[in-house]
C-alpha positions in Angstrom: -4.7 12.5 -19.7 -4.0 15.8 -21.5 -5.7 19.1 -21.7 -8.8 19.0 -23.9 -9.4 15.3 -23.6 -13.1 14.3 -23.2 -13.6 11.2 -21.0 -16.5 9.2 -19.8 -16.6 8.3 -16.1 -17.4 4.8 -15.0 -21.0 4.1 -13.7 -20.0 4.1 -10.0 -18.1 7.4 -10.2 -20.8 9.0 -12.4 -23.5 8.0 -9.9 -21.5 9.5 -7.0 -20.9 12.8 -8.8 -24.4 13.2 -10.2 -26.7 11.6 -7.6 -24.8 11.8 -4.4 -22.8 15.0 -4.7 -25.5 16.5 -7.0 -22.9 18.2 -9.3 -24.2 20.3 -12.1 -22.8 20.4 -15.7 -20.0 22.9 -15.8 -18.8 22.1 -12.3 -15.0 21.9 -12.0 -13.6 18.8 -10.3 -10.4 16.9 -9.9 -9.7 13.5 -11.4 -7.0 11.0 -10.7 -6.1 7.7 -12.5 -3.2 6.5 -10.3 -0.5 8.0 -12.5 0.8 10.4 -9.8 -0.9 13.5 -11.3 -4.0 15.4 -10.4 -6.2 16.3 -13.3 -8.5 19.4 -13.3 -11.6 18.8 -15.3 -15.1 20.1 -16.0 -18.3 18.1 -15.8 -20.0 18.2 -19.2 -23.3 16.5 -18.5 -25.4 14.9 -15.8 -25.6 11.3 -17.0 -25.6 9.2 -13.8 -24.5 6.0 -15.7 -21.7 7.6 -17.7 -21.1 11.3 -17.2 -18.6 13.0 -19.5 -15.8 15.3 -18.4 -13.3 17.5 -20.2 -9.7 17.6 -18.9 -8.5 21.1 -18.4 -4.9 20.5 -17.2 -2.7 18.3 -15.0 -0.3 18.9 -12.1 1.8 17.1 -9.6 0.3 17.6 -6.2 3.4 16.2 -4.5 1.6 13.5 -2.4 4.3 10.8 -2.6 6.9 10.3 0.0 10.6 10.5 -0.8 11.0 7.2 1.1 9.7 4.2 -0.9 8.2 1.6 1.5 7.0 -1.8 0.4 5.0 -3.9 2.9 5.1 -7.7 2.9 2.3 -8.7 5.3 1.6 -12.3 6.4 -2.2 -12.6 6.2 -4.0 -12.1 9.5 -7.3 -13.6 10.4 -10.7 -12.3 9.4 -10.9 -9.0 7.6 -7.9 -7.4 9.3 -6.0 -7.2 6.1 -8.6 -4.7 4.8 -7.6 -2.4 7.7 -3.9 -2.9 7.1 -4.1 -2.1 3.4 -6.3 0.9 3.9 -4.0 2.5 6.5 -0.8 1.5 4.7 -2.0 3.3 1.6 -2.8 6.4 3.7 0.7 6.3 5.2 2.2 6.2 1.8 3.4 2.6 1.0 4.0 1.9 -2.7 3.3 -1.8 -2.8 1.7 -4.5 -0.6 2.6 -8.2 -0.8 0.1 -10.5 1.1 1.8 -13.7 2.3 0.7 -17.1 3.5 3.0 -18.1 6.4 3.1 -21.2 8.7 1.0 -19.5 11.3 -1.4 -17.7 9.0 -4.9 -18.5 10.1 -6.5 -17.3 6.8 -6.3 -19.7 3.9 -7.6 -19.0 0.4 -8.1 -21.2 -2.6 -7.4 -19.7 -6.0 -10.9 -18.5 -6.6 -11.2 -16.9 -3.2 -7.8 -15.3 -3.5 -8.7 -13.7 -6.8 -11.9 -12.2 -5.3 -10.0 -11.0 -2.2 -7.3 -9.4 -4.4 -10.0 -7.5 -6.4 -11.5 -6.4 -3.1 -8.1 -5.2 -1.8 -7.5 -3.2 -5.0 -10.8 -1.4 -4.5 -9.7 -0.5 -1.0 -6.5 1.0 -2.4 -8.6 3.2 -4.8 -10.9 4.3 -2.0 -8.1 5.0 0.4 -6.2 6.9 -2.2 -9.2 9.1 -3.0 -9.9 9.7 0.7 -6.3 10.7 1.5 -5.8 12.8 -1.6 -3.1 10.5 -2.9 -2.5 10.5 -6.6 -0.5 7.3 -7.2 -2.1 3.9 -6.6 -0.2 1.5 -4.5 0.2 -2.0 -6.0 -1.4 -4.9 -4.2 0.2 -8.1 -5.4 -1.3 -11.6 -5.6 -1.0 -13.5 -2.3 2.0 -15.8 -2.2 3.4 -18.6 -0.1 6.1 -17.2 2.2 8.9 -19.6 1.3 8.3 -19.3 -2.5 8.1 -15.5 -2.3 11.2 -15.3 -0.2 13.2 -17.4 -2.7 12.0 -15.3 -5.6 12.7 -12.0 -3.8 16.5 -12.7 -4.1 19.3 -12.2 -1.7 19.0 -8.9 0.0 22.7 -8.8 0.7 23.4 -8.3 -3.0 20.8 -5.6 -3.5 21.6 -2.0 -4.2 22.8 -0.3 -1.0 19.9 2.1 -1.1 17.5 -0.8 -0.3 17.0 -1.9 3.3 15.1 -5.1 4.2 13.6 -5.2 7.7 11.6 -8.1 9.3 9.7 -7.1 12.4 10.6 -9.1 15.5 9.3 -8.2 19.0 12.2 -9.7 21.0 15.3 -9.0 19.0 16.9 -6.8 16.4 18.0 -3.3 15.6 16.1 -0.2 16.9 15.0 2.6 14.6 17.7 5.0 15.8 20.4 2.5 14.7 19.2 2.3 11.1 21.1 3.8 8.2 19.5 7.1 7.2 20.9 6.8 3.7 18.4 4.3 2.4 15.6 5.7 0.2 13.8 2.3 -0.2 12.6 0.0 2.6 11.0 -3.4 2.4 9.1 -4.3 5.5 8.2 -7.9 6.4 5.5 -8.5 9.0 4.4 -11.8 10.5 0.9 -13.1 11.3 -0.7 -13.6 14.7 2.0 -15.3 16.7 4.7 -14.0 14.4 6.9 -15.9 12.0 8.1 -19.3 13.2 11.8 -19.9 13.9 12.4 -21.5 10.5 10.8 -18.6 8.6 12.7 -16.0 10.6 16.0 -17.8 10.0 15.2 -18.0 6.3 14.5 -14.3 6.1 17.8 -13.5 7.8 19.6 -15.8 5.5 18.2 -13.8 2.6 19.6 -10.6 3.9 16.6 -9.3 6.0 17.6 -7.6 9.3 15.4 -8.0 12.4 13.8 -4.7 13.6 12.4 -4.3 17.2 10.0 -1.4 17.6 9.9 -1.2 21.3 9.3 -2.9 24.7 5.7 -3.9 23.9 4.4 -6.7 21.6 2.1 -5.3 18.9 -0.6 -7.1 17.1 0.1 -8.0 13.5 -2.4 -5.4 12.2 -0.7 -2.7 14.4 3.0 -3.6 14.0 3.5 -2.9 10.3 1.5 0.4 10.4 3.5 1.6 13.4 6.8 0.8 11.6 5.6 2.6 8.5 4.6 5.7 10.4 7.9 5.7 12.3 10.0 5.3 9.1 8.0 8.1 7.5 8.6 10.3 10.5 12.3 9.8 10.4 13.1 9.8 6.7 9.8 10.2 4.8 7.2 12.9 4.3 6.1 12.9 8.0 9.6 14.2 9.0 
């Protein structure tokens, strides 16, 4: 978007602006399209199905963390993944990789996986709008754990700035022992019951380091979020 552009809002956004918020033509508002910028605009008309706006200017609101965190989350049961994605976006992750692991209770065929992915992407947009975040986190297509791990490469040969951590409640490094020089973290979280011994060994063989958060065992929908918040508090924008 550039200053002077005239755009038409989608029907859902138009309805929200005109019918729910009852904005009048001429009202100034802020737009975002996931590119990392915040765009100031003016509402031109009151069409609830396709309102037009004129872009006045753009700025960087500085809502992204200096610490890049990617979350690989083994799918939990029910709709817990919705919660994980919403809160992970609020906490500043840049990408989320859903995984099917040996102990994952949720299984999806291709059609259901596509619908669930579209649903998760809508959650990302809503969470970004609610939290004032201007860059959309990426939600990737659900993958089988073993295939994804093989494709992700050998973490030991990665750039030294990247740290790969797999959460383990009974072993591993503690947060205060991690290298503060890393600016990118990949976080791997198991399902209910955790990764099995074979999966954990495979992750370690691919260069992932075990991370233990504390003396208590956290649920899968809690563990990743707690780790993200702790990492952001030490080296990210919550510091």
